N, C-alpha and C positions, 0 to 999 in steps of 0.2 A: 504494499499498501502507500502510495507517494505520500511523502508528510506534507503539512500543511505549508510549512516554510521549511527552506533548505539553505544554507548558506552557498554564496560563490564561489567561483574558480579561482585563481590569482587570473587565469585569461579573460574569464567572463569578466569581473571587475577592471585588469585593462582596456577589453572594450568596450564596455559603460563608457568610461572616462573618455577613450578616444573620441568616441561617435559623437557623445556629448560636449567634447571642445573644437570638435568639427566642424557641430553644428553652431557655434559660438553662445554654446550653455555652459561655459568656463563655473557658472556658480552651482550647478547639478553636478558637473562634475567633481567640483570642490565637495560638494554634501554627502557624495555618493565615498569619495575619499575621507571626509570623515567620520563618518556613519561607520566602514569598513574597518577605520584605525582606533577607532573610542566606545563602537556601540550607541551610540546617543540615539536616540529616536529624534524622526523625523519632524516631529514636534518642539522639539528641545532648541533642536537646531535653528528653526526658523524663526525662533526664539533671541536669536544673540543679538540682534542686535538692540537690543531692549535693555537699558540703562539698570536692570533690576541682576543682571548677571555679574557676577564679581570677577575682574581677569587675575591671576594669579602670575603675572611673568615671572618671577624668580624660581616658582616650583611647578612654571609650564601646566597651568593647570586650571580651571576655570568653576565657578561654585554655580550650579544649578538653582535655585530658589522653588519651594514649596511650590507656588503657581505657575509653574509650568512643566512640571515633573505628573508621569502619571500617576503615582503614586505619593502626591500631595507631602512628598518626603524632599529635601533639597537635599544636597550630592553632590562633592567633589569629584569631576570627572578628570581625568589626568589626559592634556594631548603632548605628552612625550613621546610620543611616537612620530616617524622620519616622518616629517610635511604636515602633522595636523595642527599643529598650531598657528604655522600659515593660512592654512587652508581654514580654521578658523576666524583667523581676523581677516582676510577676504569674504568670507562669509557675512561678516558683521556689517563690513559696508555694502555688499554687492544685495543683499536679501531686501535692503530698503526699497529698494529701484526694481530688480528683477524676479522677484519669486511673487506666484499668486497661485493658489491651489490648483486653479484651472491651468497656467501656464507651466505645472509641473506637471502635471497628470497627463497635460497633452505631450511633453516633450518626452516622457517615461513612456508612454504608449506607443509613440512613435518608432524609439529608440528598441522597444522590447521585439514591437515585431521584424523591423531589419535585422534584429541577430536572430527571429525564429523560435520566439521563445512566447507570441503572441496566445497560443491556447495553455500554457503553462500556469497555471495557479498562483504556483509557490513562487513564480518568479517576480518579486514586487521589493519595493526600497525597504521592509519591513527584514529581506534577507541579510543589510549590510550590519544587522546587529545579531544576527548567528553566525553573519562572516568572522567578524570580529571578535565573538564568545569563542568559536574554533579556530581561530589563529590562534590566540591567547592559550588555549588548551594544548596545543601543537607546541605551543612556546614553553610548556611545563610550570605555565600561571596557578596557581592552584585557582579550588573553585571557589570559596570565599571571596577571594581577592576579583575575581571577573565578577562574581554578585554582586559586590558592592560599585565596580565601575559600570555595569550595565542598571542599576539601583535595583536589584531584588530584592524584595524580602526574605523569601524563599529560597533556598540552594534548589531547590526539587527545579523551579522554575530554571533555574540557570541551566541544570543538567538538560533541560530541554533543548537549548542552544548549543547545546555541541553537536557538532557532525564530522564522527573520524571518518577514515579511511582506513581499507588493506595498510598502506603504508604506513602510516601513524601505529596502529594496533600492531604490526611487525618491529617498530622501533621501539614503542613500550614492552614486548613482552625479550626483544634481542641482549638487553641490559639486565635480565635477570638469572 
């Protein structure tokens, strides 16, 4: 049974970013990159221009206040992954003039179809969160740390975001 959401492969992320950049939608390419590197929700990313977000340049992180998180609990989100801080800063400015829900969904739909995923229900922006969690897992990041980064109240929720593959399983058992 195909899961409701899966993680994107490196190749799919690269193609999504390239196609949106080629279409002149660098703001959407930055959204995808930021989602895949941090696990931030679309609703959190689009609120980057708000003055209520605290930017901690010294520790390369931002504070998302409870008003903009799904769980209504504020959290720190690390932007230490390569390029994440720069994407967030660009989005802080570009979201003001480039983003609308209609424009986002039109552009996402066009690229999704052009890539041949038009009939795949799992191919949605939310998969960037799954991608971030899966990549953190492959990097041997503790599940509790991943839960904290994603803003999950329950570790069981976080576990639904891990999408391993045969290579990852082989690597994990090879060291036993």
